[in-house]
N, C-alpha and C positions, 0 to 999 in steps of 0.2 A: 419191520415194514415201514416203521417211522423213519428210520435211518436211511431206507432207500427212498424213500419220499423227499426227505430233506435233500439227499444228494442228487435227485432229478431237478428239483427246484433250483438248486445252486446251479447245476449244469446249464440249466435254461437261462437262468440270469447272465450267466458268463457269455453265453452264446450270443444272446441279445445284446449284450453291452456294446457290440461292434456294429450295431444297426446306426446310432448316432455317435459320432466322434468328432474329435477336433482336429484331426489329422492335416497337416499342411497349413494350419493356421499359426501364425506368430507375428510378433511386432517387428518393424524393420528399423525403428529409431535407435542410435547410440548416442551416450552422452559424451559430450566434447570433453578432453582431458585439459584441464586448464592449463598445464605445464606446456602444452603445444602452442599456446598464444604466444607469439613471441612479442616482447616490448622491449628488449634490451637496448636497440638503438634509439628508440623513441624516447627513453628516459635516459639516456647516456649523458647528458649534459645536466642531469637533476641530480641533487644528493640524495643519498639513501640514508635510511634509518630504520633500525629495528623496532622502534616504539613511537612510531610518527602518527599514529590513527587518531582521529579526532575524539575528543572526550564527549561524553553523554550531553554536558551542559557546554558546549563548544562554543556558543554565542557569548559566554562570559569572556571569552578571550578578546572580543572586540571592544571591550572596557568601555561600556555603556550602562549605567544603573538603570536608565528608562528602559531601555531594550530588555533588558533582565526581566523586569516587572511585565512588560508587554508579552514576553514569552511565556510567563507563568500563567497569565490570564489567558491566552490563547489556548495553551495545551489544558486549561480546565474547563473553558466555556465553548470552544469551537464546535458546532453541531456534527460537522464531518466525523470528529472523533467520536461523538456518541454513536453515530451510525456503524463506524468500525467496530465499536465495543459491542454493539448489540449484535452484530454478525458474529463476532467471536463467541459470545454465549449462545446463539443458535446452533453453532457448529459444535460446541461442546456438548449440546443437548442431544444432538443428532449422534455424536459418538457415544453417549451414554446409552441411547436407544439401541445401537447395533451392539454394545457389550451386553446389554440386557437379553438380546436375543440368543446368546449362547447360553444361558440358563434354562432350568425348567420353569414351568407356569404351574401353579397350584391356586385354585380359586375354591371358595365355599361360598354356600348360600342356603338360605330356609324360607319358606314361604307357607302361606295358608290361602286356600281358594274356597269359595263357596259354590257350590254347582248343583243344577236340578238336571238329571239325565233323563229321557223318556225311557218307558220300557222298551221301546221298539229298539234301543241303542244298547241298553245293559238291563240285566235281569235284576229283580229286586234286591235279591243278595248282594249285587255290586252297587246297589245305591239307585237303581233305575226306579223311576216313578215318585221319587219324594228328594227333598232337599238335604244335602250332606256336605260336609267339610273335607276338602283334601288338603292334607297335612304332609310336609316333607323337608327334609334337611340333606344336604348333600355337599361332597368335596369331590374335586376333579385335579387331576395331575395329568400333564401332557409335557413331552421332551423329545427333542430330536436330537440324538448324540451326533457330534461334529466328526463324522467319520472321515473326512478327508480335508478338515481345516478350513472349509468354506466360511463358516461363521466367524472363525478368528480372522480370516483374511478380511472380511467385511468390516468388523471391528478396526484392524488396523488401517485400512484404507479411510474409514470415518475419522479416525484419529489423525491420519496424516492430512486430512482436509482441515481438521480442527487447528493443527499445528500451524499450517499454512496460513489460515485466516488469522490466528494470533499474532504472527509474524506480519501480515497485512496491516494489521493495527498499529503495529509499531511503525511500520513504513510511513503509514499515514501520519504519524506523530514527526516523522523526520522530515516528510515533504511539508507539513504546516511550518516547522521551525524554519525551513529554508526560505518559505514565502513571506513569512513575517520580517524575517531579516532583509530580504530584497526589498520589500515595501518600505521598509525603514531606511535603507540605503536611498532610495528614491525619494522618500521625503527629504533628506538631508541634501541631495542633488538638487530639487526643486527650489529650495531656500537659497542654496548658492547661485543658481540661475537667477533668483530674483533679485540677489544682491548685485550680481553684474547688470542685470537691467536697469537697477535704480542708478547705479554709477553711469552706466551710459546714457540714461535720460539726462543727469545733471551734465555730462559732457555736451551732449547734443543740443542742450538749453544754452549753455555757454557759447557754442559754436554760432548758434543762430543768433544770439544778440550780437556778437562780434561781427558776424556777417552783414547785420542789418546796418550796423554802425559804418561798415566799411562801403556797403552800397549807397548810404545817404552821403557819404564823404566822396562817392564817385569812384572809389578805388575797385570795387567789384560790381557785378551787374546781377539782375535779378535771377540769373540761372543759378549762381551760386547760393542765393536765398532759398530758392525752391529745393535745392539739393539738402541744404540744413533742414528745412521742414520735412523731407523725406526721412532724414535720419532721427528726428525727433518722433516721427509717427512709428518708424521700425522700433524705437526703444520702447515705446508704448506697448506695441505689439509683444516684446519679449516679456514686459512686465506682465500683462494680462495672461500670457501663457505660462510663465512661471508660477503665478497664483493658481491658476486652475490646476498645475501640476501638483501643487502642495495639496489642493481639495482632493485630488484624485487619489494620491498617496494615502491622505488621512482616512478617505473613505474605504480604500482597500484593507487598511490596517484595521478599521471598525468591522469589516466583514469577517477577517481572519480572527478577530478577537470573539465573534460571535454576539456582537452588541450593535445599537442603532447607530446612525450616523452622527449623532451628537457626541458619541465616545471619541470619535475621530478629531473633534475639535479640541479636546483636552490634551491632545498629545503636542508636547513641546517641540521645539526645533531640536534635532539631533546635532550633538557635537561632532566633531571630526573623528571617524572610527580608525581602529589601527587593525589592518587586515589580519587574519591569523595565518601565521607561518607554519606551513605543513613540508614535510619532507615525503618522499616515495619510500614505500617499503621495499626490500631486496627482492622479495617474491611476490610481485604486485598480483598477477593472475591467480596466483594460488590463495593469497591472503584475502583476496577480495570475496572468495567462497564462504569465508566466515564471518565477513563484515558487513556484507550487502544484505538487507532485509528482503529485498526483491528476488535475489539468488537463492536464499534459504528456503523463502516461500515457494518458489520454483522446483526446488530439488524435493520438498515435500509432497508437491502435486505428482511429481513423478513418480515417488514412492507410493502416494495413495492409487494412482491409476494402475501401477504395477500389481497392487493387491486386489484391484477389481477383476483384472485378468484371471488371478487365481480364483476368484469367486466365481467366474464364468465358467471356468474349467470343471468345478466341481459339480455344476448342473448336468453334466454328460455321465455322472456316475449315479449308482444307486443311492437311495437316501432312505434312512430308517427313521421312524417315530414311534414313540410308546406313549400311549394314553390309558388313564384308569380313571375310574369313578366309583364312588361308593356313598351310601345314604341310607335312609329311612323314609318310609312313605305309608300313610294309613288314610282310610276314608271313613267319615263318619265319627262315631265315638270310639273308634279301636285307637289304643295308645301306640303312637309312632316310635316309642323308645323301647318297645319290647323287640325280642330276638327275631321273631318272624317278619318282623316290618322291614328287615334290612334288604338292599338290594346292592349289587355292585358289578361292574364292567372291567375288563383289563383286556389289553391285547397290543402286541405290536403290528406295524403296516411297513411295508416295503414297496417302493416304487422305483422304476426306472424307465428313462426315456425310450422309446423305440422308434417311432416316426413322428416327427414334428413339423414338417414340411421346412426344414431349414432353420428354424427359428434360432434353435441355441447357436448352430454356426454363426449365422448372420449376428446375434449378440456378442460372440466371442470376437468377431472381425471388427465390431464396432468398438468393444474395450481394447483391442489392439491398436486400432486408429487413435483413440483416445490417449493411448501411451505414448505414441509417435508423436501425437501433438503437443504433450506436454513435455517430451524430451526436446523438440524442435524449438519450443518457447524458451526452455532454459537455456540451451544453446545459444539462441538469439540474445537472451538476456546476458550471458556471460560475455559473448563478444563485445555486445554495446556497452558492458560496463568496464571491460578492460580498455576500450578505446576511449570511453568517455573519461576515465580518469586520466589517461595519457594526455588527451587533448585539452582536459582541465589544467593539468599542470602547464603545458605549453601555452595556453591562454593566460592564466594567472602571471607566469613569468613575463610574457610579453607585454601586459598590463603595466607590471610593475617597471619594466625597462622603460616603457613609454611615459609614466609618470615621471621617472627620473629625468628623462630627455626634456619633457615639456616644463619641469619645474626650472631646470636650467633656461629655458626659453622665457619663463616668467621673470627669472631673476634679471635676465638680460633687458628685458622690456621695462622692468621696474627701474633699473639703473638709467637706461635711455630716458624715461619719463622724468626722473629726477634731474639729470642733466639738461633736458630741455627747459624744465621749470625754472632751474638756476638761470639758465642763459636769459629767459626771458625776464626773470627779475634783475638780473645784471644789465638790461637794456641790450644785450647782445643779439638775441633772437626774437621773434615775435610769438604772440600767445597763439596764433592759428597754427605755428609749427608744433607747438607743445600739445595742443589739443588733438592733433593727428597721431603725435606718438602715444598720447593717453589712449586714444582708441585701439592702438595695437596691444597695449598691454590689457586692456579689458579683453580683448579676444583672446589672448594668450591665458588669460585666468580662466576664462569661460571653457576653453579647450581642457585646461588642466583639471577643473571640477568634474567634466566628463569622464575624463580618463581615471580620476581617483574612484568615482562611482562605479566605473567599469570595473577597476581592480577589486573593490569590495564585492562586487557581485560575482565576480569569477572566483573570488575567495570562497564565497557561501557555496557557490555550485560545486567546487571542488570538494568541500566538506561533505556535501550531499552525496557526490559520486564516491566518495571514500565510504559511505555508509552512515554518515552523519553522527558517529558515536555508537552504533548500534553494536552491542554484545549480546549474543544469543545466551539464554537462560540454559542451567543444565538440563532443564525439562525439555526445552526445545531442541536441544542438542544431543538428546538420549540416544545413545549408538545401540541400544537394545531394539528401539522401534525405528531407527534411523541409520541403517546399515549403509553398506558401500553402494546401494542402489544398482546391484547386478541382477539383471532378470535372466533367471535359468529357464530352460525348456524342458 
């Protein structure tokens, strides 16, 4: 009879399991294969190297001890890193909670309670009509077997999110180091602008004195004098702008260091930096997957959302739970530790969704959409990364070539100034002509300083585009939890 009843219950469950199902629901997104992103022609003129990725402390290649110290200070004290680290710890705790849900729960407790029950509620032999103590001790057990792997999938989803947030924290460090380097470059450029502005003011003053003398002698008129005054005013404006740029760069560095504005005032003038020379890897699009923190984090999020789909699917299936409780209880002066004071309950329970108004299907459809979103974001990040690196190489190379060309222009302007000054001292040329040539030299020097700063910044951007020296740890790249990201249906 019992076997017949069990068979009937099992058959009923199997029959009802078709009432709520996930038929027809599946995600649509597909991960882009990095090998399909062609970059050969874009990198055709760039030297390739199998070991050209930036090192973790890439900024040391810029050759500035003060910058090295600023980097160490920023990576230790910047508040944004504390936020990223706190998020990583929070994600770790959530993964721990998901892991704990996979195991049984055991609780124990004991208590004593004084009570006075009326005789209308309990007979006298049960304590009614007088005060008595109720004493008890108990232990409970509950466990839901992971029949379909839903709890494991939930743990792996939480673990994937934890890994993604950990990588985000490293990405924040890479971004911070790049921002510090760029602010430092801007500080050096602002000082170079100030040097040019100072030299231009000296030149404009000399021109104004000479023009005033020529006006007094009747050689020039007041138009030329007003023009020389305008050049002096323009030089003053350049000086003020450069001074403000220095203050702004120092303030930016103080913020990045996590300090007050006075910290920026202690930063000395940067010496000329040497751009870091980097070469393109042979398989750029493929190699970026292992060196870009944002790509690795995006891949982890894809895997995490894939696991949430598996969790949602298990909600359509029967679930089993087992619970038990045992203990002792006694009223009044009865000893609760004797054998007759024992009590216990035990029993499994089985549940199966039959009709839910479409809630489970809507939940699974939402998880599919989240997966598609994660895939689309990964694909977008991958495409952007490959193009960012290719453009970064071209921009850095262009800036390098422009610096070389502009350096030739500065050298030529320098020689012209020297010749003009020699002609003036020899009495062949006049000083006014020499001052005009001097202005051309200063303009060339100003343009060179701007190009050198641009080259330094493009070098830093390229380093960031290549992952900023990021190397995923063995734990982050664990293939046991981080598989090929293929979604089966």
